[in-house]
C-alpha positions as CSV (number, residue, x, y, z in Angstrom):
1,M,-8.8,-43.4,-8.1
2,I,-6.5,-41.1,-6.3
3,S,-2.9,-43.4,-5.6
4,F,-2.0,-43.1,-2.0
5,K,1.7,-41.3,-3.3
6,H,-0.4,-38.6,-5.0
7,F,-2.3,-38.1,-2.3
8,C,1.0,-37.8,0.1
9,L,2.1,-35.6,-2.6
10,V,-1.1,-33.3,-2.4
11,I,-0.7,-33.0,1.2
12,A,3.3,-32.2,1.3
13,I,2.3,-29.5,-1.4
14,C,-0.6,-27.8,1.0
15,T,2.0,-27.6,3.9
16,I,4.6,-26.1,2.2
17,S,2.5,-23.8,0.4
18,Y,0.6,-22.8,3.9
19,S,4.4,-22.2,5.7
20,V,5.2,-20.1,3.1
21,Y,2.1,-17.4,3.8
22,S,2.2,-17.8,7.7
23,Q,4.3,-15.8,9.9
24,Q,4.8,-15.3,13.7
25,V,1.7,-13.3,14.6
26,T,2.4,-11.1,17.9
27,G,0.0,-9.0,19.4
28,K,-1.1,-7.9,23.1
29,V,-4.7,-8.3,24.8
30,L,-6.3,-5.2,27.0
31,D,-9.6,-4.1,28.5
32,E,-11.1,-1.2,28.1
33,T,-8.3,0.6,30.8
34,S,-5.8,-0.5,28.8
35,A,-4.6,-3.3,31.3
36,P,-3.3,-6.5,30.4
37,I,-5.5,-9.6,30.3
38,E,-4.1,-12.5,31.3
39,N,-4.5,-16.1,30.4
40,A,-6.9,-15.3,27.5
41,Y,-7.9,-17.5,25.0
42,V,-6.4,-16.6,21.2
43,G,-7.0,-18.8,18.5
44,V,-6.3,-19.0,14.4
45,N,-9.0,-20.6,12.5
46,R,-10.1,-23.0,15.4
47,T,-7.0,-25.0,14.7
48,K,-4.1,-23.5,16.3
49,H,-4.5,-21.5,20.0
50,T,-2.0,-20.1,22.4
51,H,-3.0,-18.1,25.7
52,T,-1.4,-14.6,26.6
53,D,1.1,-14.3,29.4
54,H,0.7,-11.9,32.3
55,Q,1.1,-9.3,30.1
56,G,-1.0,-10.1,27.9
57,T,0.9,-10.9,25.2
58,F,0.6,-13.6,22.5
59,S,2.5,-14.9,19.4
60,L,1.1,-17.7,17.3
61,E,2.0,-18.6,13.4
62,A,-0.6,-17.0,11.2
63,G,-2.0,-16.3,7.7
64,L,-3.4,-13.6,5.1
65,G,-7.2,-14.1,5.7
66,D,-6.6,-16.4,9.0
67,T,-9.6,-15.4,11.3
68,L,-8.0,-14.5,14.8
69,E,-10.0,-15.2,17.9
70,I,-9.9,-14.1,21.4
71,I,-12.0,-15.4,24.3
72,C,-11.7,-14.5,27.9
73,L,-14.3,-15.3,30.7
74,G,-15.8,-12.2,31.5
75,Y,-15.1,-10.0,28.7
76,E,-16.8,-9.8,24.8
77,N,-15.3,-12.5,21.9
78,H,-13.5,-10.5,19.1
79,K,-12.9,-12.4,16.0
80,K,-10.6,-10.4,13.3
81,V,-9.6,-11.3,10.0
82,L,-5.8,-10.5,9.5
83,E,-5.7,-8.2,6.3
84,D,-2.4,-7.0,6.6
85,I,0.4,-9.4,8.8
């Protein structure tokens, strides 16, 4: 049986290692005419998310291997695995 103290240590180690490999990712969501898309949902692994501003830009924390998902009403959804940050 795992003790509570051991469980907390494992959680702390996972959190620390995740923060070492994640960093701020910024980008811009554009339509097919290169016009910015405002208020598009941008999420990472369905855990963290943000929305684009009036210029289509976003910023959030992500790491290598995370899946970035962009959703906006009236547009096709897109997913991208972050291979190089």
